[in-house]
C-alpha positions in Angstrom: 162.1 6.5 50.3 161.9 8.9 47.3 164.1 11.9 47.2 161.2 14.5 47.5 159.7 12.5 50.4 163.1 12.3 52.1 163.6 16.1 51.6 160.2 16.8 53.1 161.0 14.6 56.1 164.3 16.5 56.7 162.5 19.8 56.5 159.8 18.6 59.0 162.6 17.5 61.4 164.1 21.0 61.2 160.9 23.0 61.3 158.9 21.2 64.1 161.5 21.9 66.9 161.9 25.5 65.7 158.1 26.0 66.0 158.1 24.4 69.4 160.8 26.7 70.6 158.9 29.7 69.3 155.9 28.7 71.4 157.9 28.5 74.6 157.7 31.7 76.7 160.9 33.6 76.4 162.4 36.5 78.3 161.5 39.7 76.6 164.2 42.4 76.3 162.1 44.8 78.4 159.1 44.3 80.6 155.9 42.5 79.7 153.2 45.1 79.1 150.1 43.1 78.3 148.5 39.7 78.8 149.9 39.4 82.2 148.2 36.1 83.0 150.0 33.9 80.5 152.8 31.2 80.6 156.0 32.7 81.9 159.6 31.9 81.0 161.5 29.3 83.0 164.3 31.8 83.6 164.9 35.4 84.7 168.5 36.5 83.9 170.2 37.6 87.1 167.7 36.0 89.4 167.3 32.6 91.0 164.1 30.8 90.0 162.5 28.9 92.9 160.4 25.8 93.1 157.8 25.6 95.8 160.1 23.4 97.9 162.9 26.0 97.6 160.6 28.9 98.5 159.3 26.9 101.5 162.8 26.2 102.7 163.7 30.0 102.6 160.4 30.8 104.3 160.9 28.2 107.1 164.5 29.4 107.6 163.4 33.0 107.6 166.4 33.6 105.3 164.7 36.0 102.9 161.9 38.5 102.7 158.9 37.6 100.6 157.4 40.4 98.4 153.9 39.9 96.9 153.1 42.0 93.9 149.6 40.8 93.2 147.5 43.7 91.8 144.6 45.1 93.9 141.4 45.8 92.1 140.7 49.6 92.3 137.5 50.9 93.9 135.2 52.0 91.0 135.1 55.8 90.7 131.4 56.0 89.9 129.8 54.0 92.7 126.4 55.3 93.7 126.5 57.3 96.9 126.2 55.1 100.0 127.6 52.0 98.3 129.7 50.0 100.6 133.0 49.0 99.0 135.0 46.0 100.3 138.3 45.2 98.9 138.7 41.6 97.7 140.7 39.8 100.4 144.2 38.7 99.5 145.9 35.7 101.1 149.6 35.5 100.7 152.6 33.8 102.1 152.9 34.6 105.9 155.2 37.5 106.6 155.1 38.8 103.1 155.2 42.5 102.2 152.4 43.2 99.8 153.2 45.9 97.2 150.2 45.7 94.9 150.2 47.0 91.3 154.0 47.1 91.1 154.4 44.4 88.5 152.9 46.2 85.5 155.2 46.7 82.5 154.8 50.4 82.6 154.8 52.0 86.0 153.8 55.6 86.6 156.5 57.5 88.6 154.5 57.3 91.8 154.2 53.5 91.6 157.9 53.1 90.7 158.8 55.2 93.8 156.3 53.0 95.9 158.1 49.9 94.7 161.5 51.3 95.4 160.5 52.4 98.9 158.9 49.0 99.5 162.1 47.1 98.4 164.2 49.3 100.7 161.8 48.3 103.6 161.8 44.6 102.6 165.6 44.5 102.3 166.2 46.8 105.3 168.4 48.9 103.0 170.7 46.0 102.1 170.7 45.5 98.3 172.4 42.1 98.9 169.5 40.8 101.1 167.5 37.9 99.7 164.1 39.1 98.3 161.6 36.5 97.0 159.2 38.1 94.6 155.9 36.4 93.7 152.3 36.8 92.6 150.3 33.9 91.1 151.2 31.1 88.7 151.5 32.2 85.1 151.6 35.8 86.1 154.1 38.2 84.5 153.6 40.7 87.3 156.2 38.9 89.5 158.6 38.5 86.6 158.4 42.2 85.8 158.8 43.2 89.5 161.8 40.9 90.0 163.4 42.2 86.8 162.9 45.8 88.1 164.5 44.9 91.4 167.5 43.7 89.6 167.6 46.9 87.6 167.5 48.9 90.9 170.7 47.1 91.9 169.4 44.3 94.1 171.8 41.4 93.7 170.0 38.6 95.6 166.6 38.3 93.8 164.7 35.0 93.8 161.6 34.8 91.6 158.9 32.3 92.7 156.8 31.9 89.5 154.2 29.5 91.0 153.3 32.2 93.6 150.4 31.6 96.0 148.9 29.1 93.6 151.9 26.8 94.0 152.1 27.6 97.7 148.4 26.7 98.4 148.6 23.7 96.1 151.4 22.4 98.4 149.0 22.9 101.4 151.3 25.5 102.9 149.9 28.2 105.2 148.6 31.6 104.0 147.4 34.6 105.9 145.1 37.5 105.0 147.2 40.4 103.7 147.0 44.1 103.8 148.9 46.1 101.3 151.7 48.5 102.2 150.2 52.0 102.4 150.6 54.1 99.3 151.0 57.8 99.5 148.4 58.3 96.7 145.6 56.5 98.6 
């Protein structure tokens, strides 16, 4: 092999893995603030990352509280008078507490308070209680919310990145959900 060809081969061996690593989702330093439906990291520092089997085991043993952070589409403000509005139904893991819209990267103060109150309810005031936070597969909302729970001082956070997509794919039961009431609605 000629020296220039050998050098090019060595450079390729060094560059290709580096490019592959850059394409992997990584944990941002803060919260994800856009493109929420995209591949998520395999990790969340300080939290346990669950497979569907692990989430199912926790659910069957009733050893943790499941918190769904799936957003809820808002009612359009300029609907014609007399228009009937029906919220899109949400099916989640049975027994979950649904705290919609709490996984955005930037939360207004009212939503931050709503999330904090919801986590107190889910944990029964015990910051060491196991909380399993989820949304859908490839959804940064649950990653953000789990990270926020850690920042609030909760020490037993499990993040279920496959969410209801993984749950339903495993043919596990779901139930129609109603969100926790919000003071601003």
